[in-house]
C-alpha positions in Angstrom: 0.0 0.0 0.0 1.3 3.5 -0.9 1.9 5.9 1.9 -0.6 8.8 2.2 2.4 11.2 2.2 4.1 12.7 -0.8 7.9 12.6 -1.2 10.5 13.8 -3.6 14.1 12.8 -4.3 16.6 15.6 -3.6 19.9 15.9 -5.5 21.7 14.0 -2.8 19.4 11.1 -3.3 17.7 11.6 0.0 14.0 11.2 0.2 12.3 14.3 1.5 8.8 14.1 2.9 6.4 16.7 1.5 3.4 17.8 3.6 0.3 19.8 2.6 1.8 23.2 3.7 4.8 22.6 1.3 2.6 22.0 -1.8 1.2 24.8 -4.0 -1.5 26.7 -2.1 -5.2 25.9 -2.4 -8.0 28.4 -2.7 -11.2 28.4 -0.7 -13.5 27.7 -3.6 -11.4 24.8 -4.9 -11.2 23.4 -1.4 -15.0 23.4 -1.0 -15.7 22.3 -4.6 -13.2 19.4 -4.4 -14.9 18.3 -1.1 -18.3 18.3 -2.7 -17.0 16.4 -5.8 -15.5 13.7 -3.6 -18.7 13.3 -1.7 -20.7 13.1 -4.9 -18.3 10.5 -6.4 -18.4 8.4 -3.2 -22.2 8.5 -3.2 -22.4 7.4 -6.9 -19.6 4.8 -6.5 -17.4 6.6 -9.1 -14.7 7.7 -6.6 -11.2 7.0 -8.0 -9.1 8.2 -5.1 -7.4 6.3 -2.3 -9.7 3.5 -1.1 -7.9 2.9 2.2 -6.2 5.3 4.6 -3.3 4.0 6.8 -2.1 6.5 9.4 1.7 7.1 9.1 4.1 6.0 11.9 3.6 8.2 14.9 0.1 9.3 13.9 -2.7 8.8 16.4 -6.4 8.8 16.1 -8.9 10.9 17.8 -10.6 9.4 23.4 -11.8 12.9 24.2 -15.0 14.3 22.8 -15.7 18.0 22.1 -17.8 20.2 19.8 -16.2 21.7 16.7 -18.7 24.1 15.1 -21.9 22.1 14.9 -20.2 18.7 15.1 -19.0 16.6 18.0 -15.4 15.3 17.4 -13.6 12.6 19.4 -9.8 12.1 19.5 -8.2 8.8 20.3 -4.8 8.1 21.8 -4.3 4.6 20.4 -2.8 4.0 17.0 -5.4 3.2 14.3 -5.6 0.4 11.7 -6.4 1.3 8.1 -9.8 3.0 7.5 -11.8 2.5 4.3 -12.7 5.6 2.4 -16.5 5.3 1.9 -19.4 7.8 1.7 -20.5 6.7 5.2 -17.0 7.3 6.7 -16.5 10.8 5.3 -17.9 14.0 6.9 -17.6 17.8 6.8 -16.1 20.5 9.0 -16.7 24.2 8.4 -13.4 26.1 8.4 -15.0 29.5 9.5 -18.0 30.8 11.4 -21.3 32.1 10.1 -19.9 35.6 9.3 -17.6 34.3 6.5 -18.4 32.4 3.3 -18.7 28.7 3.8 -15.6 26.6 3.3 -15.7 22.8 3.7 -13.0 20.5 4.9 -13.6 16.7 4.4 -12.8 14.4 7.3 -12.3 10.7 7.4 -13.7 9.0 10.5 -13.7 5.4 11.7 -16.7 3.3 10.6 -20.0 3.8 12.5 -18.6 6.7 14.5 -18.5 10.1 12.8 -16.9 11.7 15.9 -13.6 9.9 15.6 -11.7 11.9 12.9 -8.5 10.3 11.6 -7.6 12.3 8.5 -8.3 15.4 6.3 -8.6 15.5 2.5 -6.2 18.1 1.0 -4.8 18.3 -2.5 -6.8 15.2 -3.4 -5.2 13.1 -0.7 -6.0 11.9 2.8 -3.5 13.2 5.4 -3.3 12.4 9.1 -3.7 15.4 11.4 -0.1 15.1 12.5 1.1 15.3 9.0 -1.0 18.4 8.2 0.8 20.1 11.1 4.3 19.4 9.7 6.6 21.0 7.2 9.7 19.9 5.3 10.7 23.5 4.6 13.5 24.5 7.0 13.0 28.2 6.4 9.5 27.9 7.9 10.5 28.5 11.5 9.5 30.7 14.3 6.4 32.9 14.1 5.0 33.1 10.6 2.1 35.3 9.6 -1.1 33.4 8.5 -1.6 34.3 4.9 -2.3 31.2 2.8 -5.3 28.9 2.8 -3.3 26.0 4.2 -2.1 28.3 7.0 -5.7 29.0 7.8 -6.4 25.2 7.8 -3.5 24.7 10.3 -4.8 27.6 12.5 -8.2 25.8 12.5 -6.6 22.5 13.4 -4.6 24.0 16.3 -7.5 26.0 17.8 -10.4 23.6 17.2 -8.9 20.1 17.2 -5.6 20.2 19.0 -6.6 22.6 21.7 -10.4 22.2 21.5 -10.3 18.4 21.8 -6.9 16.9 22.5 -5.0 19.3 24.8 -7.6 21.4 26.6 -6.8 21.2 30.4 -9.0 18.8 32.3 -12.1 20.5 33.7 -11.6 23.6 31.7 -14.6 25.0 29.8 -12.5 27.3 27.6 -13.0 27.1 23.9 -11.8 29.1 21.0 -14.4 30.3 18.4 -13.3 29.6 14.8 -11.1 32.5 13.7 -12.6 34.8 11.0 -11.1 34.4 7.5 -9.2 37.7 7.7 -8.2 37.8 11.3 -4.5 38.6 11.9 -2.6 35.6 13.2 0.8 33.9 13.4 1.7 30.2 13.6 4.7 29.2 15.7 6.8 26.7 13.8 9.5 24.7 15.7 11.6 21.8 14.3 9.3 21.3 11.4 6.0 21.3 13.3 3.3 23.8 14.0 3.4 24.0 17.8 1.3 27.1 18.6 -0.3 30.3 17.4 -1.6 33.7 18.4 -4.2 36.0 17.0 -4.9 39.7 17.3 -8.1 41.8 17.2 -6.7 44.9 15.5 -7.7 48.3 16.7 -10.9 49.3 14.8 -12.0 45.8 14.0 -15.6 44.8 15.0 -16.2 42.9 18.2 -18.4 40.5 16.2 -20.8 40.3 13.4 -23.8 41.4 15.5 -22.7 44.9 16.6 -21.1 48.0 15.2 -18.9 48.3 18.3 -15.2 48.1 17.5 -12.0 47.5 19.5 -10.5 50.8 20.8 -7.0 49.2 21.0 -5.3 46.2 19.5 -5.7 43.1 21.6 -3.9 39.8 21.9 -7.0 37.7 21.6 -6.0 34.0 21.6 -2.7 32.3 22.4 -1.9 28.6 22.4 1.3 26.5 22.7 1.0 22.7 22.4 1.5 20.7 25.6 4.7 19.0 24.5 6.5 22.3 23.8 5.4 24.3 26.9 7.9 25.5 29.6 10.5 26.2 26.9 10.0 30.0 26.6 7.7 29.9 23.5 4.8 31.7 25.1 7.3 34.4 26.2 8.4 34.6 22.6 4.8 35.0 21.4 4.1 37.9 23.9 7.4 39.6 22.9 6.5 39.3 19.2 3.0 40.7 19.8 4.4 43.8 21.7 7.0 44.4 19.0 4.6 44.1 16.2 2.7 47.2 17.2 5.4 49.8 17.9 3.2 52.8 17.1 0.4 52.0 19.5 0.6 53.7 22.9 -1.4 51.0 24.7 -2.2 47.4 23.7 -4.2 44.7 25.5 -4.6 41.0 26.2 -8.2 39.6 26.2 -9.9 39.0 29.5 -9.9 36.6 31.3 -6.2 35.8 31.2 -5.2 32.3 32.4 -2.9 31.9 35.4 -0.2 30.4 33.2 -0.4 33.5 30.9 -0.2 35.8 33.9 3.2 34.1 34.8 4.4 34.8 31.2 3.3 38.4 31.5 5.1 38.8 34.8 8.3 37.5 33.5 8.1 39.6 30.3 7.3 42.8 32.2 10.2 42.2 34.6 12.5 42.1 31.6 10.9 45.0 29.7 10.1 47.8 32.1 9.2 50.1 29.2 6.1 47.9 28.5 4.6 48.1 32.0 2.5 51.1 31.4 1.5 49.8 27.9 0.0 46.4 28.5 -3.6 46.0 29.8 -6.1 43.3 30.4 -9.0 44.2 28.2 -12.7 43.4 28.1 -14.1 44.2 24.6 -14.4 46.8 23.1 -11.6 48.1 25.4 -12.8 51.5 26.7 -10.8 52.9 29.6 -13.4 51.5 32.0 -12.8 48.1 30.5 -9.0 48.0 30.9 -6.8 47.1 33.9 -3.0 47.5 33.9 -1.5 44.0 34.1 1.7 45.0 35.9 -0.3 46.9 38.5 -2.5 43.8 39.0 0.6 41.6 39.5 2.1 44.0 42.0 -1.1 44.2 44.0 -1.2 40.3 43.9 -4.7 40.4 42.5 -6.1 37.4 40.7 -7.5 38.3 37.3 -9.6 35.2 37.4 -11.4 35.9 40.7 -11.5 39.7 40.3 -12.2 39.9 36.6 -13.5 43.1 35.0 -17.2 43.5 34.9 -18.7 41.4 32.1 -20.8 43.1 29.4 -24.4 42.0 29.2 -25.4 39.2 26.8 -26.9 41.8 24.5 -23.6 43.8 24.1 -22.5 41.8 21.1 -18.9 41.6 22.3 -17.3 38.2 23.0 -15.2 37.2 26.0 -11.9 36.0 24.4 -9.7 33.5 26.1 -5.9 33.3 26.4 -4.4 30.0 27.5 
């Protein structure tokens, strides 16, 4: 059986694995139309693609269950055997929320259980989730701005599947909403893998699609570093990059509520960068002065931002409570 991954031979004769992010970029219409064509061909028994999917070495299936959009998705921790590609074993995930044009990702799940996703269809092939998060391009390292369709797919996987299902802390009820199509974000690449991300609500951007209220300052809205790569300074790297990326803004924020682990990152960063202490605020959208609290002052007063959070807007305010983990 052929591997689901693509490879190419380099001049040295070495076989180099190629992953979806390394291939020519997709576009949203092609991604959705290809998905619909595959579903149609499977329903009519005219499908000519891979008939079986075998996860590559090191790939794992999907034991925790969570909601991704309007679907419940489960992630296993045990290696999977091959899965047949049939109409009954293929489902859809929506890449964006209701405010953006629909864009469909095809998922392959184990027979008789549509919640256990094992692969995504990209470039006409089935790829394990682990492989979608990898790159063979050595120059793709550090924090890279999200621009391409594949980078949006990876941002979706990190926020909705990896954090939303696999690595969310036990007992936590924190979820990330799907990021809008044009939201500013960066993916953190480390040793050939996507290991984290952050997104920003830029000053002037709308709080959501149901209100005309807009952010009065730029806000670090979501942050995530995968479990295996934590405690290695990567969250500190993200915070530093965020602050440096907005040199002309007098004040910037982090979305409320801030997790205890992120408070520790802020404390370490502000100890190292005293010039940022008057600049960085915990912010409740849309970020008026009555909805900001200086993070360094909070730390010095030994106040818990979780137990003494800023007043929440009413449910009718139209502004979301973003999470930072």
